[in-house]
C-alpha positions as CSV (number, residue, x, y, z in Angstrom):
1,X,111.7,85.8,79.8
2,X,111.9,89.0,80.4
3,X,110.6,90.2,83.8
4,X,106.9,90.9,83.3
5,X,106.7,92.6,87.2
6,X,109.3,95.5,88.3
7,X,107.8,97.2,91.1
8,X,108.2,100.9,91.3
9,X,106.2,102.3,93.9
10,X,104.3,101.0,97.1
11,X,102.4,103.9,98.2
12,X,100.5,102.5,101.6
13,X,98.9,104.0,104.8
14,X,98.7,102.0,107.7
15,X,95.6,101.8,109.5
16,X,94.7,101.5,113.0
17,X,93.3,98.2,114.8
18,X,90.0,98.2,115.2
19,X,89.9,94.5,116.3
20,X,91.0,92.6,119.3
21,X,93.2,89.4,119.1
22,X,92.0,86.4,120.7
23,X,95.3,84.8,120.0
24,X,98.0,84.8,117.5
25,X,97.7,82.0,114.7
26,X,100.8,80.4,114.1
27,X,100.6,81.1,110.2
28,X,99.5,84.9,110.9
29,X,103.1,85.8,109.7
30,X,103.2,83.4,106.5
31,X,102.8,84.3,103.0
32,X,101.2,82.1,101.2
33,X,104.1,80.3,99.7
34,X,105.7,80.3,102.8
35,X,102.8,78.1,104.5
36,X,102.6,75.8,101.7
37,X,106.3,75.3,102.3
38,X,106.2,75.1,106.5
39,X,102.5,73.1,106.6
40,X,102.5,69.4,107.0
41,X,101.2,67.4,104.0
42,X,97.7,66.4,106.1
43,X,97.3,70.2,106.4
44,X,97.5,71.0,102.6
45,X,95.7,68.0,101.5
46,X,92.9,69.1,104.1
47,X,93.1,72.7,102.5
48,X,93.0,71.6,98.8
49,X,89.8,69.5,99.5
50,X,88.2,72.5,101.0
51,X,88.7,71.4,104.7
52,X,87.6,75.4,105.2
53,X,84.7,75.3,104.1
54,X,81.7,76.2,106.1
55,X,78.5,74.6,104.4
56,X,74.8,74.9,105.7
57,X,74.9,72.0,108.0
58,X,78.2,73.5,110.0
59,X,77.0,77.3,110.1
60,X,73.6,75.8,111.6
61,X,75.1,73.7,114.2
62,X,78.1,76.1,115.2
63,X,76.1,79.6,114.4
64,X,76.6,81.1,118.1
65,X,80.6,79.8,118.2
66,X,81.0,81.4,114.5
67,X,79.3,84.8,115.3
68,X,81.3,84.8,118.7
69,X,84.6,84.2,116.8
70,X,84.4,86.1,113.2
71,X,85.2,89.6,113.4
72,X,86.4,90.1,110.0
73,X,84.2,89.2,106.9
74,X,85.7,89.3,103.6
75,X,83.7,89.6,100.4
76,X,84.3,88.8,96.6
77,X,81.8,91.1,94.7
78,X,81.1,89.2,91.0
79,X,79.4,85.9,91.3
80,X,79.3,86.5,95.2
81,X,77.1,89.9,95.9
82,X,76.1,90.3,92.1
83,X,76.3,89.1,89.0
84,X,79.3,89.3,86.7
85,X,80.0,93.0,86.0
86,X,76.6,94.1,86.9
87,X,75.1,96.4,89.6
88,X,75.1,95.3,93.3
89,X,71.3,94.4,93.8
90,X,69.4,96.0,96.7
91,X,69.4,92.7,98.7
92,X,73.1,92.5,99.0
93,X,73.5,96.1,99.9
94,X,70.7,95.5,102.6
95,X,72.9,92.3,103.9
96,X,76.0,94.7,103.8
97,X,74.3,97.0,106.0
98,X,73.0,94.9,108.6
99,X,76.3,92.6,108.9
100,X,78.4,96.1,108.9
101,X,76.8,96.8,112.1
102,X,77.8,93.8,114.2
103,X,81.4,92.9,111.7
104,X,83.8,94.5,110.1
105,X,83.5,94.6,106.5
106,X,86.0,94.5,103.7
107,X,85.5,94.0,99.7
108,X,88.5,91.7,98.4
109,X,88.5,91.6,94.8
110,X,90.3,91.2,91.4
111,X,89.0,94.2,89.7
112,X,90.4,97.9,90.1
113,X,89.1,99.5,93.1
114,X,87.0,102.0,91.2
115,X,85.8,99.7,88.9
116,X,84.3,97.7,92.1
117,X,83.4,100.7,94.4
118,X,81.4,102.0,91.0
119,X,79.5,98.7,90.5
120,X,78.5,98.6,94.2
121,X,77.2,101.7,93.8
122,X,79.5,103.7,95.8
123,X,79.0,101.4,98.8
124,X,81.0,102.5,101.9
125,X,83.1,100.1,102.3
126,X,87.1,99.1,102.4
127,X,88.5,97.9,99.1
128,X,91.2,95.9,98.5
129,X,91.5,95.3,94.5
130,X,93.8,93.7,91.8
131,X,94.7,90.5,94.4
132,X,96.0,93.0,96.8
133,X,98.1,95.4,94.5
134,X,95.5,98.5,95.7
135,X,93.7,99.4,98.8
136,X,91.3,101.6,98.9
137,X,88.8,103.0,101.9
138,X,85.7,105.4,101.4
139,X,85.6,109.1,102.8
140,X,82.9,111.8,102.6
141,X,81.7,109.1,99.4
142,X,84.6,109.5,97.9
143,X,86.9,106.5,97.0
144,X,90.4,107.4,98.5
145,X,93.4,104.8,97.3
146,X,95.9,104.2,100.3
147,X,97.7,101.4,98.6
148,X,98.8,101.7,95.0
149,X,101.5,99.3,93.5
150,X,102.7,100.6,90.1
151,X,104.6,97.6,87.8
152,X,106.5,98.1,84.8
153,X,104.7,95.8,82.0
154,X,106.4,93.9,79.1
155,X,103.7,94.5,77.0
156,X,105.7,93.3,73.8
157,X,105.9,90.0,75.7
158,X,102.5,89.7,76.6
159,X,101.1,90.7,73.1
160,X,103.2,88.1,71.5
161,X,102.2,85.2,74.0
162,X,98.5,86.2,74.0
163,X,98.4,86.2,70.2
164,X,99.8,82.7,70.0
165,X,97.3,81.9,72.0
166,X,94.3,83.2,70.5
167,X,95.3,82.0,67.2
168,X,95.8,78.0,68.6
169,X,92.4,78.3,70.2
170,X,90.5,80.4,67.7
171,X,89.8,83.4,69.6
172,X,90.8,86.0,67.0
173,X,87.8,88.1,66.9
174,X,87.3,90.2,69.6
175,X,86.0,93.9,70.8
176,X,88.1,96.7,71.8
177,X,91.4,95.6,72.7
178,X,93.0,92.1,73.2
179,X,94.7,93.0,76.7
180,X,93.5,95.1,79.3
181,X,96.5,96.9,81.0
182,X,96.0,97.9,84.6
183,X,97.3,100.8,86.5
184,X,98.3,98.4,89.2
185,X,100.2,96.3,86.8
186,X,97.8,93.5,86.3
187,X,97.4,91.9,83.1
188,X,93.8,90.8,82.1
189,X,94.1,88.8,79.0
190,X,90.3,88.9,77.7
191,X,89.3,86.5,75.3
192,X,86.4,88.4,73.8
193,X,88.0,91.7,74.1
194,X,87.7,94.5,76.3
195,X,84.7,96.0,75.2
196,X,82.6,92.2,74.8
197,X,78.8,93.3,75.7
198,X,77.6,91.8,79.2
199,X,75.6,89.5,77.6
200,X,78.3,88.3,75.7
201,X,80.2,87.7,78.6
202,X,77.7,85.9,80.4
203,X,77.0,83.2,78.1
204,X,80.4,82.5,77.3
205,X,82.0,80.1,79.6
206,X,79.7,80.5,83.1
207,X,81.4,76.3,84.0
208,X,85.0,78.0,82.8
209,X,85.2,74.7,80.8
210,X,86.8,76.5,77.9
211,X,89.0,78.7,79.9
212,X,90.3,74.9,81.7
213,X,91.0,73.4,78.6
214,X,93.8,76.6,78.1
215,X,94.5,77.1,81.7
216,X,97.7,74.2,81.9
217,X,99.5,76.1,78.5
218,X,98.6,79.7,79.8
219,X,100.1,78.4,83.4
220,X,103.3,77.2,81.9
221,X,103.6,80.4,79.6
222,X,103.5,82.6,82.8
223,X,104.6,80.0,85.0
224,X,106.8,82.8,86.6
225,X,103.4,84.6,87.8
226,X,100.2,83.9,89.5
227,X,97.9,83.3,86.9
228,X,93.7,83.3,87.3
229,X,90.7,82.2,85.3
230,X,89.3,85.5,86.3
231,X,85.9,87.3,85.6
232,X,83.5,85.2,83.1
233,X,85.8,85.5,80.0
234,X,89.3,86.1,80.6
235,X,92.8,85.2,82.7
236,X,94.3,87.5,85.3
237,X,98.1,87.7,85.3
238,X,99.8,88.8,88.3
239,X,103.2,89.0,90.3
240,X,103.8,85.9,92.7
241,X,103.3,87.1,95.9
242,X,99.3,88.7,94.9
243,X,96.4,86.4,95.5
244,X,93.6,86.5,97.9
245,X,94.8,85.0,100.5
246,X,97.8,87.3,101.2
247,X,95.7,89.9,100.5
248,X,93.2,89.1,103.0
249,X,96.1,88.5,105.6
250,X,97.7,91.6,104.9
251,X,94.5,93.6,105.4
252,X,93.6,91.6,108.9
253,X,96.8,91.8,110.0
254,X,96.8,95.4,109.4
255,X,93.6,96.1,111.6
256,X,94.4,93.5,114.1
257,X,92.5,90.3,113.4
258,X,93.7,86.9,113.3
259,X,93.4,84.2,110.9
260,X,90.6,82.6,113.0
261,X,88.5,86.0,113.2
262,X,88.3,85.5,109.3
263,X,85.5,84.7,107.5
264,X,85.6,84.8,103.4
265,X,82.5,84.7,101.1
266,X,83.3,84.2,97.4
267,X,82.1,82.1,94.4
268,X,85.4,81.0,92.3
269,X,87.0,78.4,94.8
270,X,88.0,76.0,92.2
271,X,91.3,75.6,90.9
272,X,92.8,78.3,89.3
273,X,89.9,80.7,90.5
274,X,90.4,84.0,91.6
275,X,88.9,82.8,95.1
276,X,91.1,79.6,95.3
277,X,94.1,80.5,97.8
278,X,91.4,81.5,100.4
279,X,90.7,77.7,100.0
280,X,94.3,76.4,99.5
281,X,95.6,78.6,102.6
282,X,92.9,77.2,105.0
283,X,90.4,80.6,105.6
284,X,87.2,79.7,107.1
285,X,85.0,80.2,104.0
286,X,81.5,80.1,102.8
287,X,81.2,78.9,99.0
288,X,78.5,81.2,97.2
289,X,76.8,79.2,94.1
290,X,74.1,81.4,93.7
291,X,74.7,85.2,94.8
292,X,70.7,85.8,94.8
293,X,71.0,83.1,98.3
294,X,73.8,84.9,99.9
295,X,71.1,86.7,102.2
296,X,70.0,83.4,103.2
297,X,73.5,81.9,103.4
298,X,74.4,84.4,106.0
299,X,71.4,84.8,108.2
300,X,73.2,82.7,111.0
301,X,75.5,85.9,111.6
302,X,72.7,88.1,112.1
303,X,70.5,86.0,114.6
């Protein structure tokens, strides 16, 4: 099998620390893979079962403690602050405005930072995109890229294998292109095609059941990479070292925050989901099942 990723360029601009660390987490320096290797079976099992999920009962009982502890709030976008590929609603914008007065905020998404920035209505927030392959900040209303990983992609391999999967599972008709080749090197295998309508995307696989049938085989074919059941109709495929756990911890470290000071908000925590490494790595998180309810879910942070 040919290598999919050959990292060519990494440009990073280190940010100055804006937080104060209360204590150093033992896992602060570990990547997700290292964390899994060095943690006890009991720890891994607890994380797998959602031991770091902060449900409504917990946040109500520990609201004051959480307000003091949490410094960095990390958000997914689609399904968390907005509907998939839809503009961020005013309610979510108002929530970010209020939270931004008390906490450091960052958007950590699967998509390209420019796409996420535009979907958010050019909201002025730091952005981490493509599972950590891109970083950006907003200056004077404009997006400024501060990290960009450029990868060499074996397009022939990906086209051959995804075509075979389409034929096997019946996804031979699609709109636009069969694959989205991201500038960073991430690959999106779009079952409905790159130009499918929002309406078709939203009704295609809302519970991810169709893609979960395919997931074990997709995982085996691309076993040298990390495969996510991404968005509403696709699979995202990236190099092993890229996932939202490592992306979140990289950003936290850059700005002087510990793992204990991080709180992640996401909707896709299930196995194979874009946010799943957050759950599996033990970062405290709130599972957002309905993006319209997130202002209520995070009200405890503003009391």
